[in-house]
Residue frames as a rotation matrix with the C-alpha (Angstrom) as fourth column:
MET 1
-0.380 0.925 0.003 147.03
0.434 0.175 0.884 39.70
0.817 0.337 -0.468 108.35
LYS 2
0.101 0.385 -0.917 146.60
0.994 -0.072 0.079 40.68
-0.035 -0.920 -0.390 112.02
LYS 3
-0.711 -0.426 -0.559 148.08
0.424 -0.894 0.143 44.11
-0.561 -0.135 0.817 111.23
LEU 4
-0.876 0.425 0.227 145.57
0.061 -0.370 0.927 44.63
0.478 0.826 0.299 108.44
VAL 5
0.029 0.919 -0.392 142.63
0.721 0.252 0.645 43.71
0.692 -0.301 -0.656 110.67
PHE 6
-0.094 -0.148 -0.984 143.97
0.909 -0.417 -0.024 46.00
-0.407 -0.897 0.174 113.39
LEU 7
-0.924 -0.322 -0.208 144.41
0.207 -0.877 0.434 48.93
-0.322 0.358 0.877 110.96
VAL 8
-0.592 0.782 0.193 140.93
0.201 -0.089 0.976 48.46
0.780 0.617 -0.105 109.45
THR 9
0.187 0.654 -0.733 139.39
0.912 0.162 0.377 48.33
0.366 -0.739 -0.566 112.94
LEU 10
-0.375 -0.424 -0.824 141.33
0.717 -0.696 0.032 51.40
-0.587 -0.579 0.565 114.05
PHE 11
-0.987 0.026 0.156 140.28
0.098 -0.673 0.733 53.28
0.124 0.739 0.662 110.91
ALA 12
-0.233 0.971 -0.049 136.61
0.477 0.158 0.864 52.34
0.847 0.178 -0.500 111.46
MET 13
0.158 0.256 -0.954 136.76
0.985 -0.114 0.132 53.51
-0.075 -0.960 -0.270 115.08
LEU 14
-0.674 -0.502 -0.542 138.37
0.480 -0.855 0.196 56.82
-0.562 -0.127 0.817 114.15
THR 15
-0.897 0.363 0.253 135.94
0.061 -0.465 0.883 57.61
0.438 0.807 0.395 111.34
SER 16
0.049 0.958 -0.282 132.91
0.660 0.181 0.729 56.81
0.750 -0.222 -0.623 113.51
ALA 17
0.019 -0.105 -0.994 134.29
0.939 -0.340 0.054 58.97
-0.344 -0.935 0.092 116.36
CYS 18
-0.821 -0.418 -0.389 134.80
0.262 -0.881 0.394 61.93
-0.507 0.221 0.833 114.00
GLY 19
-0.350 0.771 0.531 131.21
0.906 0.135 0.401 62.03
0.238 0.622 -0.746 112.81
THR 20
-0.527 0.270 0.805 129.01
-0.040 -0.955 0.295 65.09
0.849 0.123 0.514 112.72
PRO 21
-0.967 0.183 -0.175 127.65
0.198 0.114 -0.974 65.96
-0.158 -0.976 -0.147 116.16
GLU 22
-0.189 0.977 0.101 123.91
0.955 0.159 0.252 65.99
0.230 0.144 -0.962 116.72
PRO 23
-0.481 0.054 0.875 122.38
0.058 -0.994 0.093 69.49
0.875 0.095 0.475 116.67
VAL 24
-0.681 0.229 -0.696 121.28
0.724 0.068 -0.686 70.89
-0.109 -0.971 -0.212 120.01
ALA 25
0.173 0.837 0.520 117.96
0.747 -0.455 0.485 72.74
0.642 0.304 -0.703 120.21
THR 26
-0.840 -0.410 -0.354 118.26
0.542 -0.658 -0.523 76.28
-0.018 -0.631 0.775 121.56
SER 27
0.129 0.908 -0.399 115.61
0.823 -0.322 -0.467 78.71
-0.553 -0.268 -0.789 122.65
SER 28
-0.509 -0.271 0.817 114.88
0.759 -0.588 0.278 81.55
0.405 0.762 0.505 120.23
VAL 29
0.643 0.765 0.038 112.86
0.614 -0.544 0.572 83.56
0.458 -0.345 -0.819 122.75
THR 30
-0.441 -0.787 0.430 114.50
0.328 -0.588 -0.739 86.78
0.835 -0.185 0.518 123.93
ASP 31
-0.568 0.155 -0.808 114.13
0.815 -0.030 -0.579 88.30
-0.114 -0.987 -0.110 127.37
SER 32
-0.161 0.499 -0.852 112.92
0.123 -0.846 -0.519 91.67
-0.979 -0.188 0.075 126.12
PRO 33
0.595 0.441 0.672 111.25
0.698 0.131 -0.704 92.63
-0.399 0.888 -0.230 122.85
SER 34
-0.544 -0.775 0.321 113.22
0.826 -0.429 0.364 94.55
-0.145 0.463 0.874 120.26
PRO 35
-0.298 0.446 -0.844 112.27
0.035 -0.878 -0.477 98.20
-0.954 -0.171 0.246 119.85
LEU 36
0.559 0.573 0.600 110.16
0.660 0.132 -0.740 99.03
-0.503 0.809 -0.304 116.83
PRO 37
-0.459 -0.753 0.471 111.97
0.888 -0.364 0.282 100.80
-0.041 0.548 0.835 114.00
THR 38
0.212 0.466 -0.859 111.51
0.369 -0.852 -0.371 104.56
-0.905 -0.238 -0.352 113.82
GLU 39
0.831 0.131 0.541 111.30
0.555 -0.246 -0.794 106.74
0.029 0.960 -0.277 110.76
THR 40
-0.274 -0.943 -0.191 114.51
0.851 -0.330 0.409 108.36
-0.448 -0.050 0.892 109.61
PRO 41
0.493 0.480 -0.726 114.01
0.140 -0.867 -0.478 112.06
-0.859 0.134 -0.495 108.93
VAL 42
0.258 -0.350 0.900 114.65
0.966 0.102 -0.237 113.07
-0.009 0.931 0.365 105.34
LEU 43
-0.002 -0.358 -0.934 116.82
0.335 -0.880 0.336 116.16
-0.942 -0.312 0.122 105.15
PRO 44
0.930 0.326 -0.170 116.57
-0.029 -0.398 -0.917 118.49
-0.366 0.858 -0.361 102.16
ALA 45
0.308 -0.840 0.446 119.40
0.917 0.388 0.098 118.02
-0.255 0.379 0.890 99.70
THR 46
0.914 -0.137 -0.383 121.59
-0.187 -0.978 -0.094 121.09
-0.361 0.157 -0.919 99.47
LEU 47
0.650 -0.720 0.245 124.57
0.666 0.384 -0.640 121.19
0.366 0.579 0.729 97.20
ILE 48
0.746 -0.535 -0.397 127.72
-0.036 -0.628 0.777 122.58
-0.665 -0.565 -0.488 98.73
GLN 49
0.876 -0.479 0.058 130.24
0.044 -0.041 -0.998 123.74
0.480 0.877 -0.015 96.20
PRO 50
0.484 -0.775 -0.407 133.84
0.840 0.283 0.462 123.03
-0.243 -0.566 0.788 97.19
THR 51
0.922 -0.299 -0.246 136.16
-0.314 -0.949 -0.022 125.99
-0.227 0.098 -0.969 97.52
LEU 52
0.669 -0.738 0.082 139.36
0.632 0.508 -0.585 125.51
0.390 0.443 0.807 95.59
THR 53
0.880 -0.474 0.013 142.39
-0.384 -0.697 0.606 126.71
-0.278 -0.539 -0.795 97.49
ALA 54
0.543 -0.776 -0.320 145.91
-0.169 0.272 -0.947 126.53
0.822 0.569 0.016 96.13
THR 55
0.934 -0.321 0.155 148.19
-0.080 0.233 0.969 124.74
-0.347 -0.918 0.192 98.57
PRO 56
0.470 -0.824 -0.317 151.86
-0.803 -0.250 -0.541 125.45
0.367 0.509 -0.779 97.97
ILE 57
0.918 -0.315 -0.241 154.24
0.362 0.913 0.188 122.51
0.161 -0.259 0.952 98.15
LEU 58
0.678 -0.705 0.209 157.35
-0.734 -0.664 0.142 123.60
0.038 -0.250 -0.967 100.00
VAL 59
0.824 -0.534 -0.189 160.57
0.491 0.840 -0.229 121.73
0.282 0.096 0.955 99.32
GLU 60
0.757 -0.625 0.189 163.76
-0.646 -0.675 0.355 122.54
-0.094 -0.391 -0.915 101.19
GLY 61
0.837 -0.544 -0.051 167.23
0.522 0.824 -0.219 121.23
0.161 0.157 0.974 100.57
VAL 62
0.571 -0.758 -0.316 170.92
-0.232 -0.518 0.823 121.95
-0.788 -0.397 -0.471 101.08
LEU 63
0.830 -0.311 -0.463 173.25
-0.491 -0.011 -0.871 122.40
0.266 0.950 -0.161 98.12
THR 64
0.731 -0.611 0.304 176.09
0.253 0.656 0.711 119.89
-0.634 -0.443 0.634 97.99
ILE 65
-0.206 -0.785 0.585 177.86
0.960 -0.046 0.278 121.61
-0.191 0.618 0.762 95.07
LYS 66
-0.529 -0.013 -0.849 178.28
-0.018 -0.999 0.027 125.17
-0.849 0.029 0.528 93.80
VAL 67
-0.081 0.596 0.799 175.57
0.921 0.351 -0.168 125.98
-0.380 0.723 -0.577 91.24
ASN 68
-0.973 -0.169 0.155 175.01
0.224 -0.842 0.491 128.71
0.048 0.513 0.857 88.65
VAL 69
-0.057 0.962 -0.268 171.85
0.518 -0.201 -0.832 130.84
-0.854 -0.186 -0.486 88.78
ARG 70
-0.879 -0.257 0.401 170.76
0.466 -0.284 0.838 131.84
-0.102 0.924 0.369 85.27
SER 71
-0.721 0.595 -0.356 168.11
-0.534 -0.804 -0.261 134.18
-0.442 0.002 0.897 83.88
GLY 72
0.302 0.829 -0.471 166.31
-0.953 0.282 -0.115 131.26
0.038 0.483 0.875 82.17
PRO 73
0.674 -0.009 0.739 166.30
-0.210 0.956 0.204 127.50
-0.708 -0.292 0.643 81.74
GLY 74
0.824 -0.411 0.390 169.43
0.564 0.537 -0.627 126.19
0.049 0.737 0.674 80.09
THR 75
0.064 -0.926 -0.371 173.03
0.744 -0.203 0.636 127.23
-0.665 -0.317 0.676 79.62
GLY 76
-0.265 -0.129 0.956 172.18
0.882 -0.433 0.186 129.59
0.389 0.892 0.229 76.76
TYR 77
0.752 0.581 0.311 170.88
0.377 -0.766 0.520 132.21
0.540 -0.274 -0.795 79.24
ASP 78
0.043 -0.750 0.660 172.99
-0.336 -0.633 -0.697 134.78
0.941 -0.192 -0.279 81.08
SER 79
-0.148 -0.202 -0.968 174.47
0.794 0.559 -0.238 133.80
0.589 -0.804 0.078 84.46
LEU 80
0.593 0.439 0.675 173.13
-0.053 -0.815 0.576 135.93
0.803 -0.378 -0.461 87.32
GLY 81
0.089 -0.612 0.786 175.50
-0.971 -0.229 -0.069 134.53
0.222 -0.757 -0.615 89.94
GLN 82
-0.321 -0.266 -0.909 176.39
-0.103 0.964 -0.245 131.40
0.941 0.015 -0.337 91.91
LEU 83
0.699 0.466 0.543 175.11
-0.634 0.053 0.771 129.72
0.331 -0.883 0.333 95.01
GLU 84
-0.326 -0.940 0.102 177.76
-0.848 0.243 -0.470 128.21
0.417 -0.240 -0.877 97.26
THR 85
-0.319 0.095 -0.943 177.87
0.174 0.984 0.040 124.71
0.932 -0.151 -0.331 98.77
GLY 86
-0.754 0.059 -0.654 175.83
0.651 0.196 -0.733 124.39
0.085 -0.979 -0.186 101.98
VAL 87
-0.863 0.504 0.041 173.23
-0.505 -0.863 -0.021 127.03
0.025 -0.038 0.999 101.09
VAL 88
-0.583 0.766 0.271 169.66
0.429 0.573 -0.698 126.10
-0.690 -0.291 -0.663 102.12
VAL 89
-0.909 0.326 -0.260 167.28
-0.402 -0.522 0.752 126.45
0.109 0.788 0.605 99.17
């Protein structure tokens, strides 16, 4: 019974100590006045057309096997030659 009374008292003390603090009044007066807003100049709208420029994508690699070079896509086309292992393409 004593433990229950102690726990209830402790709980009451903790909840009253954790209450919301009283608000503190602060001054809203500033030292210097804010500058008045100025007009923003309106610029005439001019449309600028983008210039399309092709940008090549360069890919470089080193062959790890000997490859055939053909006159077209696929094995049905004539072989023009071979590129050896280690060639930079």
